[in-house]
C-alpha positions as CSV (number, residue, x, y, z in Angstrom):
1,M,-8.9,-17.3,-80.2
2,L,-6.5,-14.7,-81.5
3,R,-9.3,-12.2,-82.0
4,R,-10.5,-12.9,-78.4
5,L,-7.0,-12.3,-77.1
6,A,-6.7,-9.1,-79.1
7,L,-10.0,-7.9,-77.5
8,L,-8.8,-8.9,-74.0
9,L,-5.4,-7.1,-74.1
10,P,-6.8,-3.6,-74.4
11,G,-9.1,-4.3,-71.5
12,L,-6.3,-5.6,-69.3
13,A,-4.2,-2.5,-70.2
14,A,-7.0,-0.2,-69.2
15,A,-7.5,-2.0,-65.9
16,G,-3.8,-1.8,-65.1
17,L,-3.7,1.9,-66.0
18,A,-6.6,2.4,-63.6
19,A,-4.9,0.5,-60.8
20,W,-1.7,2.4,-61.3
21,A,-3.6,5.7,-61.2
22,W,-5.4,4.6,-57.9
23,L,-2.1,3.5,-56.3
24,A,-0.5,6.8,-57.4
25,L,-3.1,8.8,-55.4
26,P,-1.9,10.2,-52.0
27,P,-3.0,7.9,-49.1
28,R,-6.2,8.9,-47.4
29,L,-5.6,9.4,-43.6
30,G,-7.6,10.3,-40.6
31,L,-6.9,13.6,-38.8
32,A,-7.1,14.9,-35.2
33,I,-6.2,18.3,-33.6
34,A,-3.8,18.5,-30.7
35,T,-5.7,20.0,-27.8
36,T,-4.9,21.3,-24.3
37,G,-6.2,19.7,-21.2
38,P,-5.2,18.3,-17.8
39,A,-2.5,15.7,-17.5
40,L,-1.7,14.0,-14.2
41,E,1.3,11.6,-13.6
42,A,0.8,9.5,-10.6
43,V,2.1,6.4,-8.8
44,Y,-0.6,3.7,-8.0
45,A,-0.8,2.1,-4.6
46,T,-3.3,0.2,-2.5
47,G,-3.9,0.6,1.2
48,A,-6.2,0.5,4.2
49,V,-7.7,3.2,6.5
50,E,-6.5,3.1,10.1
51,P,-6.4,5.5,13.1
52,V,-3.2,7.5,13.6
53,H,-3.3,6.5,17.3
54,W,-4.2,2.8,17.9
55,A,-2.9,-0.4,19.4
56,R,-3.6,-4.1,18.7
57,I,-3.8,-6.1,21.9
58,G,-3.3,-9.8,22.3
59,P,-2.7,-12.3,25.1
60,A,0.7,-12.8,26.7
61,T,0.2,-16.6,27.0
62,R,-1.9,-19.4,25.6
63,A,-5.0,-20.0,27.7
64,R,-8.8,-20.1,27.7
65,L,-10.8,-16.9,28.0
66,V,-12.9,-16.9,31.1
67,A,-14.1,-13.2,31.1
68,V,-14.4,-10.4,28.5
69,L,-15.1,-7.1,30.3
70,V,-15.5,-4.5,27.6
71,E,-17.5,-4.0,24.4
72,E,-16.9,-2.3,21.1
73,G,-17.4,1.4,21.2
74,Q,-16.6,1.6,24.9
75,R,-13.9,4.0,26.1
76,V,-11.2,2.5,28.4
77,A,-8.4,3.9,30.4
78,E,-4.7,2.9,30.4
79,G,-4.2,-0.2,32.5
80,Q,-7.9,-1.1,32.6
81,I,-8.6,-4.9,32.5
82,L,-10.2,-5.9,29.2
83,A,-10.3,-9.7,29.7
84,R,-9.2,-12.5,32.0
85,L,-7.6,-15.9,31.1
86,D,-7.9,-19.2,33.0
87,D,-5.0,-19.0,35.5
88,R,-6.0,-21.8,37.9
89,Q,-3.0,-24.1,37.2
90,S,-0.5,-21.2,37.3
91,R,-2.1,-19.8,40.5
92,A,-1.7,-23.3,42.2
93,L,1.9,-23.4,41.2
94,A,2.4,-19.9,42.5
95,E,0.8,-20.7,45.9
96,E,3.0,-23.8,46.2
97,A,6.1,-21.8,45.4
98,E,5.1,-19.2,47.9
99,A,4.8,-21.9,50.6
100,R,8.3,-23.2,49.8
101,A,9.6,-19.7,50.0
102,R,8.1,-19.2,53.5
103,F,9.4,-22.5,54.7
104,A,12.9,-21.6,53.4
105,A,12.7,-18.2,55.2
106,E,11.7,-20.0,58.5
107,D,14.5,-22.5,58.0
108,L,17.0,-19.6,57.5
109,A,15.8,-17.9,60.7
110,R,16.4,-21.2,62.7
111,T,19.8,-21.7,61.1
112,R,20.9,-18.2,62.1
113,T,19.9,-18.9,65.7
114,L,21.9,-22.1,65.7
115,V,24.9,-20.4,64.2
116,A,24.7,-17.6,66.7
117,R,24.8,-20.2,69.5
118,D,27.7,-22.0,67.8
119,I,25.5,-25.1,67.4
120,A,25.6,-25.1,63.5
121,A,28.5,-24.4,61.2
122,R,28.8,-21.2,59.2
123,A,28.6,-23.1,55.9
124,T,25.1,-24.3,56.9
125,L,24.0,-20.7,57.2
126,E,25.3,-19.8,53.8
127,R,23.5,-22.8,52.3
128,A,20.2,-21.8,54.0
129,E,20.6,-18.2,52.8
130,R,21.1,-19.4,49.2
131,D,18.1,-21.7,49.4
132,A,15.9,-19.0,50.8
133,R,16.9,-16.5,48.0
134,A,16.2,-19.1,45.3
135,A,12.8,-20.1,46.8
136,R,11.8,-16.4,47.0
137,A,12.9,-15.7,43.5
138,A,10.9,-18.7,42.1
139,A,7.8,-17.6,44.0
140,D,8.0,-14.0,42.8
141,A,8.4,-15.2,39.2
142,L,5.4,-17.4,39.4
143,V,3.3,-14.6,41.1
144,Q,4.4,-12.2,38.4
145,R,3.5,-14.6,35.7
146,L,-0.1,-14.5,36.9
147,E,-0.3,-11.0,35.4
148,D,0.1,-12.7,31.9
149,Y,-3.5,-14.0,32.4
150,V,-4.9,-10.5,32.7
151,V,-5.3,-8.6,29.4
152,R,-5.0,-4.8,30.1
153,A,-5.3,-1.7,27.9
154,P,-1.8,-0.4,27.1
155,T,-3.3,3.1,26.3
156,S,-6.5,5.0,26.7
157,G,-8.9,5.1,23.8
158,L,-12.0,3.6,22.3
159,V,-12.5,-0.1,21.7
160,L,-12.6,-0.1,17.9
161,R,-13.0,-3.8,17.5
162,R,-13.3,-6.9,19.8
163,D,-12.4,-10.4,18.6
164,A,-12.6,-12.2,22.0
165,E,-15.3,-14.5,23.1
166,V,-15.6,-16.3,26.5
167,G,-14.6,-20.0,26.2
168,E,-12.3,-19.9,23.3
169,V,-8.6,-20.8,23.6
170,V,-6.3,-17.9,22.5
171,D,-2.6,-17.8,21.8
172,T,0.0,-15.0,21.6
173,P,-0.4,-14.3,17.8
174,A,-4.1,-13.6,18.3
175,S,-5.5,-10.0,18.3
176,L,-8.3,-9.7,20.9
177,F,-8.9,-6.0,20.9
178,W,-8.1,-2.9,18.8
179,I,-8.0,0.3,20.9
180,G,-7.5,3.8,19.6
181,E,-9.0,7.1,18.6
182,P,-11.4,7.2,15.7
183,R,-9.9,10.5,14.5
184,P,-7.6,11.5,13.0
185,L,-7.3,8.8,10.3
186,R,-4.6,7.9,7.8
187,V,-4.1,5.4,5.0
188,T,-1.2,3.0,5.1
189,A,-0.4,2.1,1.5
190,E,2.2,-0.1,-0.2
191,V,4.2,1.4,-3.0
192,D,6.3,-0.8,-5.4
193,E,10.0,-0.5,-4.9
194,E,10.4,0.7,-8.6
195,D,8.3,3.8,-7.7
196,I,9.3,4.6,-4.2
197,A,12.2,6.9,-5.2
198,R,9.7,9.3,-6.7
199,I,7.6,9.7,-3.6
200,R,8.1,12.8,-1.5
201,L,6.5,14.2,1.7
202,G,3.7,16.6,1.0
203,Q,2.7,15.1,-2.3
204,R,-1.1,15.1,-3.0
205,A,-2.9,11.8,-3.3
206,L,-6.3,10.9,-4.8
207,L,-8.2,8.0,-3.3
208,R,-11.0,5.8,-4.5
209,A,-13.0,3.4,-2.3
210,D,-15.7,0.9,-3.2
211,A,-17.9,2.4,-0.4
212,F,-18.0,5.8,-2.2
213,P,-18.3,5.0,-6.0
214,G,-17.6,8.0,-8.3
215,Q,-15.9,10.0,-5.6
216,V,-12.3,11.1,-5.5
217,L,-11.1,11.7,-2.0
218,P,-8.0,13.8,-1.1
219,A,-5.0,12.7,1.0
220,E,-1.4,13.8,1.5
221,V,1.9,11.9,1.9
222,T,3.1,12.3,5.5
223,Q,5.5,9.4,6.0
224,V,7.7,7.0,4.0
225,T,9.2,4.1,5.9
226,P,13.0,3.9,5.3
227,K,13.0,0.1,5.1
228,G,11.1,-1.9,2.6
229,D,9.6,-5.4,2.6
230,T,12.0,-7.6,0.7
231,A,9.4,-10.3,0.2
232,R,6.7,-8.1,-1.2
233,K,9.2,-5.7,-2.8
234,A,7.2,-2.7,-1.5
235,Y,7.6,0.2,0.9
236,R,5.0,1.5,3.4
237,V,3.7,5.0,2.7
238,R,1.3,6.8,5.1
239,L,-1.2,9.3,3.8
240,S,-3.0,11.7,6.1
241,L,-6.7,12.2,5.7
242,P,-8.7,15.4,6.3
243,A,-10.8,15.6,9.4
244,D,-14.1,15.5,7.4
245,T,-13.2,12.4,5.3
246,P,-16.1,10.0,5.0
247,L,-13.7,7.0,5.0
248,M,-13.9,4.6,8.0
249,V,-11.4,2.5,9.8
250,G,-10.7,-0.8,8.0
251,M,-11.8,0.4,4.5
252,T,-9.5,-0.5,1.6
253,V,-8.6,2.2,-1.0
254,E,-6.8,2.7,-4.2
255,A,-4.4,5.6,-4.2
256,N,-2.8,7.7,-6.9
257,I,0.0,9.7,-5.5
258,V,0.4,12.7,-7.8
259,L,4.0,13.2,-9.1
260,R,3.3,16.0,-11.6
261,E,0.2,17.8,-12.7
262,D,-0.3,20.1,-15.8
263,A,-3.7,21.8,-16.4
264,T,-2.8,22.9,-19.9
265,A,-0.9,20.0,-21.3
266,V,-0.8,19.3,-25.1
267,L,-2.9,16.1,-25.7
268,V,-3.3,13.9,-28.8
269,P,-5.1,10.6,-29.3
270,P,-3.1,7.3,-28.9
271,G,-3.6,6.6,-32.6
272,A,-1.4,9.6,-33.5
273,V,1.6,8.2,-31.6
274,T,4.2,5.7,-32.7
275,M,6.2,4.7,-29.7
276,A,10.0,4.6,-29.9
277,E,12.1,2.0,-28.1
278,A,12.4,2.9,-24.4
279,V,15.8,3.8,-23.0
280,P,16.0,3.6,-19.2
281,G,16.7,6.9,-17.5
282,T,15.7,9.0,-20.5
283,P,12.4,10.7,-21.4
284,R,10.0,8.6,-23.5
285,R,10.2,9.4,-27.2
286,A,7.8,8.8,-30.1
287,T,7.0,9.7,-33.6
288,I,4.0,11.9,-34.6
289,W,3.0,12.8,-38.2
290,V,1.7,16.3,-38.7
291,A,-0.4,17.4,-41.6
292,E,0.8,20.7,-43.2
293,K,-1.0,21.7,-46.4
294,E,-1.9,18.1,-47.2
295,T,1.7,17.0,-46.7
296,A,2.9,14.6,-44.1
297,R,5.6,15.9,-41.8
298,R,7.5,13.7,-39.4
299,R,8.0,14.9,-35.8
300,E,10.1,13.4,-33.0
301,V,8.5,14.3,-29.8
302,E,8.8,13.8,-26.0
303,L,5.9,12.1,-24.2
304,G,4.5,12.6,-20.8
305,V,1.5,10.8,-19.3
306,L,0.2,7.9,-21.3
307,G,-3.5,7.6,-21.0
308,A,-6.1,5.3,-22.5
309,R,-7.9,8.1,-24.3
310,A,-5.1,10.8,-24.6
311,I,-1.3,11.0,-24.5
312,E,0.6,14.0,-23.3
313,V,3.2,15.5,-25.6
314,R,5.7,17.5,-23.6
315,G,7.9,18.7,-26.5
316,G,7.9,18.9,-30.3
317,L,4.2,19.7,-30.8
318,A,1.9,22.7,-30.2
319,A,-1.8,22.8,-29.4
320,G,-3.9,23.3,-32.5
321,E,-1.6,21.4,-34.9
322,A,-3.2,18.7,-37.0
323,V,-1.9,15.2,-36.4
324,L,-2.4,12.1,-38.6
325,L,-4.1,9.0,-37.1
326,D,-2.9,5.5,-37.7
327,A,-0.2,6.5,-40.2
328,P,1.0,3.6,-42.4
329,A,4.5,2.2,-42.0
330,G,5.6,3.3,-45.4
331,L,4.7,7.0,-45.0
332,R,7.5,9.3,-46.0
333,H,8.4,12.8,-44.7
334,G,7.0,15.3,-47.2
335,Q,4.7,12.8,-48.9
336,P,1.3,14.3,-50.2
337,I,-1.7,12.9,-48.4
338,R,-5.5,13.0,-48.6
339,L,-7.6,13.5,-45.5
340,R,-10.6,11.4,-44.7
341,P,-13.9,13.4,-44.4
């Protein structure tokens, strides 16, 4: 037993020495070269394509549609009748009120004759005048209300869409027609309230639409609404589209509003960056390890755009420098390193 232990101890000592020698070797790390390339910082938004000049038209009262007089794609003039609603009951009431107004006017004429001949008192004339005015006002109001049963075009333009069918009952929230000009077009997008302070007129926007996969379409910020939606916590931003845009009215798009663009930014892989704790209102900071003559050097850098494949370094690193990938937590400044082939 003692002899076996004596034989075992030298073997353990040799293994321990080999382990110590392996641990003492510099760590083997991956390497990447900081390059230059385009970096784009943008605010994301979603929106829909709509005409610059358009109107949504609905009924002024609840009733059944009895006639639809225009079709999609038809050009209409301002004031042209687009549809008619069932006004039979209201028309009967208006005719009854008109008859009462005529009777009140005839009664007033007779009363004036009697007062002129001193047959009726002056107070009777005043009451007849009051009744005649009230009857006329009621009749005029009911006649005017008949106009609510006629749907007219508030402006000239093309019928972009029609959602009206004879026989259906429509109410005031309904939209029966969309009228406008098919060009020019714009995108009305919603920007989160956290990003709206960074949006400025004239900024470039890049659009993507499912109808045109693989294409990036241009736009420009032309309007920012001064009041936001408190429920959605967003602001409305309008983007103008060029005249030759392939987008069509009603399409949905994803927009990236460009805040800053650098064609020669310094870029490194995400594995080379160890993010520091974010401080609101200050630039994003991070740690990067640089390889200098097989020695690790710690750098504190300022970051720009954070991409899935590359991260922009805005200060503290130059293009062409070698950076370490996935540096271990215990790495020390000035520590020797080995580089993976």
